[in-house]
N, C-alpha and C positions, 0 to 999 in steps of 0.2 A: 440574521440574514434577512434582507428584504424579500418581497414577493411571496409566492405561495408556500415555499419551503420554510419561511419564517413563521408560518401559522400552523405547522404540523408538529406533533410531539413524538412521532414514532420513527423518526429518522435517526439512524445510528452512525452513518458515515456518508460522505459525499465528495464529489470532485467536480471541477468545472471544465468546460471545453476551453480550448485555447483562445477563443474569442471573448471569454469572460462573461458571456451572456447566458449560456446554456449550462444546465446542471444535471448530473446523474447522481442519484442518491440511493443508498440502501435504506429502504423504508420497511414498514410492516414489522418493526422491531427486529430486523435482520433477515426477513424472508422474501423481500421483493425489491427489484430494481425499478426505479422510477426516473423519468426525465421531465424536465420543466425548465423554466427560465428564471433568471435572478430577479427580474423586475416585474414580470407579468403577474396577473391575478388568476390566471387559469390554474386549476388544480394540477398537480403532477400526474403524469400518465404512466401507469404500470406497463412495463415491457417484458419482465421476466420474473418468474416465481422460482425460488430456490429453497434450500434447506437452512443453511446458515451462511449468509453471504458476507464477504469482506472485500476490501481493497477495490472499490470502484475507480475506474480510470476512463478518460475519454481522450483518445489519442489524435494525432494530427491527420490520420487517415480516416477520421470519422468512424472509428471503431470503438465501441464501449467494451471494456474488460471488467471482469470481477473474478473472485474466487468463490466457488460454491463448495460447501463442506458437508456432504452427507456422511452417514456413518461409515460408508465404504472408503472414505478418504477424500481430502480436498482436491479439487480440479479446477483448471482454468476454464472460463467460459467467455465467449466473445460474441458480439452482435452489432447490428446496425441500430441507429437511434430509433427506428420503427419497430424494433424487437426481432427482426430477422436474424436467426442464429447462424453463426459461422462455425464451420468445423475447425476445431483446434487440434493440431497434431504436435506431439512431442514424444518420441520414443524414449527419450531420457527421463521423462517424468511419469511414465506409465505406472511404475511401482512406487511412486513417491506420494506422500501426503502433503499437498500444497496448503500452506497456512495463509500467506500474504504475498502480494505482488505489487510492483510499481513500474509504470512505463516511463522510459527516458523522455526528456523534453522534446527530442526530435522524433520520437515514436519508433526508433529502430531497435531499441534494446529493452530488455526487461530485467529488473532485479526482483528476486523472489526468495521466499523462505519455504523450504520443503524438508520434512523430517528433521527439523531443527538446524538445518544448514542453509547458509545464504549463498545464492548462486547468481550469476550474470549470464543471460542468454541473448541471442539475436532473434528478432522478430522477422519472419520472412512471409511476405504476401505472395500467394500462388499466382503467377502470371497467366496461367491457363484457367484458373477457377477462382473467381472473385469471392466465392463463399468459403474459401479455405485459407487458413493461416497457420503457421507453425512457429514453434519456439525451439531453436536449435543451438548447438555448440555451447552447452552449459559448462560453466567452470566455477569452481568455488571461489568466493571472495571473503575477505574479512579475517579476523583473528580466530583462534581456536575458541570454542565455547558454543553454547546453544544459542542460535539466532532466534530472535523474537519477532522483529519487524524491520522493514526497510522502506526508504523513500529516497527520491533523487534530490540532491541539493542543486546540482547543475549537470551539464552534459558529461562531466568526467568524474563526478563524485557522488557516492551513495552514502546516506546516513544509515547506519546500522545499529539497531538496539540488540545487545547481546548480553547473555548472563547465564550462569550455571545455577542449578538448584542448591548446590552446596559445595564447599571446598572439600575436595577429596582427602586432603591431608588431616584436617582437624575437625571435620564435620560442622564447620561454621557456614551459615548462609552467605552467599555472595550476591551483592546488589547488582541489578542490571546496569550495564555501562553503554554509553553511546560512543560510536566511532565514526569518523569521517573516512570513508574508504575510497582510495583512488582506483578507478576501474581498470587501470593498467596493471594493478597488482603491486605497485611500487611502494605504497605507503598505507598504513592503518593508523590514523591519528586519533587518540582518545580525547573525548570531550568530558570525561569524568563519569562517575557512577551517579545513578538517579534512583534512590530507594523506591521500590514499588512500581517502576515504570512498566507500562504495558504496550505502548505504541509510540511511534515517532513520525513527525512530519518535518520536511525541510524545504528551504527555498534559498536561492543564492542571495537574494536581497534581504529577506526577512530573517534568515537564520534557521535555527533548529528548535522545535518545540516537542515536548513529550507529554503524554497523559499518564496518570498513575492510577493504581487500583482504587485510590480514594477519590477519583474523579477530580483531580487537580491538574491544571496545565502549567508546565514550567518551561521557561525559555532559557536557552543557553546565552549567558551574558559575556563571560570571558573565561579563558582557560578552563578550569573545572568547576566554575560557578554557575549554578542554576537558580533562577528566581521564579517564585510562584506568582503567576500573573492573573489567573482566572480559574473558574470551574469548567469542567468539560471532560469528554471521554474519547473523542475522535478528532484530533487536530488535523486541519487541512489548509492548504494555501490555494488561492485562486490563480 
């Protein structure tokens, strides 16, 4: 990546704003949210310190999202680009351990993984309090199995990485598998298993990319075929 983010080595994940110019990154090897520009030379500016941060997003309402994962359980955090924190409400997530989250292209919905289950929720901005936002009407999406990661392919489809630790019938390990899930709930289309997959990124134009535990990036080429294209650990599209 060009600019200041291309010169740092402690960034583990990042996302771009819809204008393609601004970036929010998980830096500090997972403990800090930083904002900066794609082309500028100014160093990234820290805006939030967490415990184990994942899933940075910058939505169309100029709200930055992430998942903070202290020992008490993962939770959603949201803030303005200047670091002003927003109150995030979700009664349905109060007792759940959130692992990953992704904001829809239009900023109105959220796909997330909590307690090993993939959910779809609606993002509601409080009309009376600009510093409050909520995630409501959660419903489960995707096939049976432990959800690992999610990302939006387009406004109506979520790429879901799913896999069980083992086959309960014969005690044989089951490889993680990628599904393209229609948010209406009408279809879960498999894109095939990916051995050792740990995270997924999707884009309507660019396709689906996964990272593996061996720090390899694989792109979905056709049907159930995946091709090794590079090294890396946190795929993302701008």
